[in-house]
Residue frames relative to the residue before (quaternion, step in Angstrom):
aa qw qx qy qz dx dy dz
M 1.0000 0.0000 0.0000 0.0000 0.00 0.00 0.00
R 0.0810 -0.7966 0.5984 0.0269 3.56 -0.98 0.83
I 0.1344 -0.7455 0.6495 0.0666 3.53 -1.14 0.79
F 0.8217 -0.0305 -0.0489 0.5669 3.58 -0.65 1.16
G 0.6865 -0.5065 0.2780 0.4414 3.58 1.06 0.73
R 0.6812 0.4375 -0.2818 0.5150 3.60 1.27 0.18
E 0.5678 -0.5647 0.4700 0.3712 3.53 -1.26 0.41
P 0.5854 -0.6044 0.4007 0.3626 3.63 -1.01 0.70
A 0.6244 0.5455 -0.3514 0.4348 3.61 1.01 -0.70
T 0.6313 0.5268 -0.3265 0.4661 3.59 1.07 -0.71
I 0.6554 0.4995 -0.3085 0.4751 3.57 0.96 -0.83
L 0.6521 0.5047 -0.3196 0.4668 3.60 0.96 -0.83
A 0.6331 0.5234 -0.3332 0.4628 3.60 1.00 -0.75
F 0.6418 0.5159 -0.3190 0.4692 3.58 1.00 -0.81
I 0.6501 0.5056 -0.3158 0.4712 3.59 0.94 -0.86
A 0.6338 0.5297 -0.3324 0.4552 3.60 0.99 -0.79
V 0.6582 0.4987 -0.3113 0.4703 3.59 0.94 -0.84
V 0.6555 0.5020 -0.3138 0.4689 3.60 0.92 -0.87
L 0.6489 0.5194 -0.3133 0.4594 3.58 0.99 -0.82
K 0.6772 0.4814 -0.2936 0.4727 3.59 0.92 -0.87
L 0.6463 0.5019 -0.3212 0.4767 3.60 1.00 -0.77
S 0.6393 0.5224 -0.3247 0.4615 3.57 0.99 -0.78
A 0.6544 0.4966 -0.3103 0.4783 3.57 0.99 -0.80
A 0.6483 0.5198 -0.3201 0.4550 3.58 1.04 -0.72
Y 0.7592 0.3574 -0.1925 0.5088 3.58 1.11 -0.65
G 0.8199 -0.3481 0.1216 0.4379 3.57 1.02 0.75
L 0.5159 0.6090 -0.4533 0.3969 3.62 1.13 -0.15
D 0.3569 -0.7685 0.4966 0.1880 3.57 -0.69 1.11
V 0.3334 0.7053 -0.5438 0.3093 3.56 0.26 1.35
S 0.3357 -0.7541 0.5290 0.1970 3.57 -0.69 1.08
T 0.6580 -0.4967 0.3718 0.4267 3.57 -1.27 0.19
A 0.6193 0.5309 -0.3471 0.4628 3.61 1.07 -0.66
Q 0.6597 0.4918 -0.3092 0.4768 3.59 0.99 -0.79
Q 0.6112 0.5360 -0.3464 0.4682 3.59 1.06 -0.70
A 0.6533 0.5091 -0.3123 0.4654 3.57 0.97 -0.87
C 0.6438 0.5154 -0.3208 0.4658 3.59 1.00 -0.79
I 0.6433 0.5172 -0.3235 0.4626 3.58 0.95 -0.84
M 0.6885 0.4751 -0.2919 0.4636 3.59 0.85 -0.91
A 0.6264 0.5220 -0.3441 0.4655 3.61 1.03 -0.71
F 0.6493 0.5123 -0.3122 0.4675 3.58 0.99 -0.83
L 0.6707 0.4889 -0.3032 0.4682 3.60 0.90 -0.88
S 0.6238 0.5324 -0.3376 0.4619 3.59 1.05 -0.73
C 0.6626 0.4902 -0.3055 0.4768 3.57 1.01 -0.78
C 0.5904 0.5519 -0.3683 0.4595 3.60 1.10 -0.60
V 0.6566 0.4912 -0.3060 0.4837 3.58 0.97 -0.83
A 0.6354 0.5285 -0.3347 0.4527 3.60 0.99 -0.78
V 0.6458 0.5025 -0.3205 0.4772 3.58 0.99 -0.80
A 0.6414 0.5192 -0.3268 0.4607 3.59 0.93 -0.86
E 0.6649 0.4952 -0.3082 0.4666 3.57 0.92 -0.85
A 0.6570 0.5150 -0.3200 0.4480 3.60 0.94 -0.85
L 0.6984 0.4597 -0.2759 0.4741 3.57 0.98 -0.79
I 0.6962 0.4728 -0.2781 0.4631 3.59 0.96 -0.82
L 0.7406 0.4224 -0.2287 0.4699 3.57 0.90 -0.91
H 0.3147 -0.7857 0.4810 0.2288 3.60 1.28 -0.13
T 0.2282 0.8086 -0.5109 0.1820 3.55 0.80 1.00
G 0.4998 -0.6464 0.4384 0.3743 3.58 1.21 -0.24
A 0.6011 0.5865 -0.3422 0.4215 3.55 1.27 0.11
A 0.2788 0.8003 -0.4983 0.1830 3.59 1.19 0.38
F 0.6437 0.5306 -0.3374 0.4362 3.61 0.90 -0.85
A 0.6873 0.4751 -0.2852 0.4696 3.59 0.82 -0.98
A 0.6543 0.5128 -0.3187 0.4553 3.58 0.96 -0.82
L 0.6755 0.4842 -0.3011 0.4676 3.60 0.95 -0.81
V 0.6174 0.5183 -0.3479 0.4787 3.61 1.06 -0.65
N 0.6557 0.4971 -0.3118 0.4751 3.59 0.96 -0.82
L 0.6210 0.5266 -0.3387 0.4715 3.59 1.06 -0.71
A 0.6446 0.5088 -0.3206 0.4720 3.60 0.98 -0.79
Q 0.6463 0.5040 -0.3222 0.4738 3.60 0.99 -0.77
A 0.6534 0.5025 -0.3130 0.4718 3.57 1.00 -0.79
A 0.6334 0.5182 -0.3313 0.4696 3.58 1.03 -0.74
L 0.6392 0.5108 -0.3233 0.4754 3.59 0.98 -0.79
A 0.6462 0.5035 -0.3140 0.4800 3.59 1.00 -0.80
L 0.6240 0.5382 -0.3301 0.4604 3.57 1.05 -0.76
F 0.6685 0.4861 -0.3005 0.4759 3.58 0.90 -0.90
M 0.6447 0.5080 -0.3193 0.4737 3.59 1.01 -0.79
G 0.6484 0.5287 -0.3142 0.4486 3.58 1.02 -0.77
F 0.7228 0.3983 -0.2347 0.5137 3.57 1.17 -0.54
G 0.7536 -0.4736 0.1982 0.4105 3.56 1.15 0.57
L 0.4457 0.6582 -0.4928 0.3539 3.63 1.15 0.13
H 0.1868 -0.7938 0.5717 0.0904 3.58 -0.76 1.00
M 0.1371 0.7652 -0.6105 0.1513 3.52 -0.65 1.23
S 0.4531 -0.6572 0.5216 0.3011 3.54 -1.10 0.68
A 0.6612 -0.4924 0.3723 0.4263 3.56 -1.26 0.25
E 0.6270 0.5357 -0.3367 0.4545 3.58 1.06 -0.72
Q 0.6563 0.5026 -0.3133 0.4674 3.59 0.95 -0.84
Q 0.6352 0.5232 -0.3289 0.4633 3.58 0.99 -0.81
S 0.6815 0.4789 -0.3016 0.4641 3.59 0.87 -0.89
L 0.6307 0.5217 -0.3437 0.4603 3.61 1.02 -0.67
W 0.6346 0.5132 -0.3291 0.4750 3.59 1.01 -0.76
M 0.6687 0.4903 -0.3077 0.4667 3.58 0.92 -0.85
F 0.6125 0.5295 -0.3520 0.4696 3.61 1.05 -0.69
A 0.6591 0.5040 -0.3095 0.4645 3.58 0.95 -0.87
I 0.6567 0.5038 -0.3103 0.4676 3.58 0.95 -0.85
E 0.6719 0.4880 -0.3001 0.4693 3.58 0.88 -0.91
G 0.6395 0.5182 -0.3283 0.4634 3.59 1.02 -0.74
G 0.6562 0.5050 -0.3046 0.4708 3.57 0.98 -0.84
L 0.6567 0.4962 -0.3108 0.4753 3.56 0.97 -0.81
A 0.6365 0.5235 -0.3309 0.4597 3.56 1.01 -0.78
L 0.6660 0.5088 -0.2978 0.4570 3.55 1.06 -0.74
F 0.8150 0.3061 -0.1320 0.4739 3.59 0.87 -0.93
V 0.7359 0.4206 -0.2383 0.4740 3.63 1.10 -0.53
V 0.6872 0.4675 -0.2934 0.4723 3.57 0.88 -0.91
R 0.5726 -0.5977 0.4336 0.3561 3.54 -1.04 0.79
P 0.5143 -0.6843 0.4183 0.3037 3.61 -0.91 0.82
Q 0.8004 0.1112 -0.0723 0.5846 3.58 1.14 -0.37
V 0.1668 -0.7628 0.6187 0.0864 3.50 -1.15 0.66
T 0.1912 -0.7726 0.5950 0.1122 3.55 -0.91 0.90
A 0.5320 -0.6383 0.4597 0.3133 3.51 -1.07 0.78
P 0.4361 -0.7172 0.4783 0.2580 3.61 -0.96 0.78
I 0.4339 0.6663 -0.4944 0.3512 3.59 0.73 1.05
A 0.5240 -0.6253 0.4747 0.3303 3.53 -1.15 0.56
S 0.4693 -0.6593 0.4997 0.3090 3.57 -1.06 0.66
L 0.4593 -0.6772 0.5085 0.2682 3.53 -1.14 0.68
R 0.6417 -0.5370 0.3803 0.3940 3.56 -1.21 0.49
I 0.6462 0.5301 -0.3210 0.4454 3.56 0.99 -0.77
E 0.6380 0.5258 -0.3257 0.4587 3.60 1.16 -0.56
R 0.6844 0.4922 -0.2826 0.4576 3.60 1.14 -0.51
S 0.7429 0.3139 -0.2035 0.5552 3.59 1.23 -0.17
S 0.3487 -0.7229 0.5590 0.2080 3.52 -1.31 0.29
L 0.4756 -0.6622 0.4979 0.2956 3.56 -1.09 0.68
I 0.6807 0.4380 -0.2752 0.5187 3.55 1.19 -0.53
K 0.3368 -0.7509 0.5372 0.1847 3.55 -0.75 1.07
A 0.4699 -0.6652 0.4990 0.2962 3.55 -1.01 0.80
A 0.4992 -0.6861 0.4478 0.2821 3.59 -1.04 0.79
């Protein structure tokens, strides 16, 4: 997968360097906040890869993105208890399960001959 003609890891490395240089030259971002930003951006790339590559991992990637976003908000000063964080994650996972996961799953077994025909003849 390529973004702007480059591998996502290369773009993330460039963003990390720019972020560290900006912090060195006066941007008020702590190392914990830098780590949160990079974790969030990494999860954004993971979601893009899951959706573009059709790996079937969209649900897991979106849940991880939500966790990274919550960590990002916490890193920038949002104060939430562990119970509140878990309730938010339950709500996010429930919403994703409702809208992202396929509404039905069929078992990967072959149908039997008796299942393909009826004992009652049509009139």
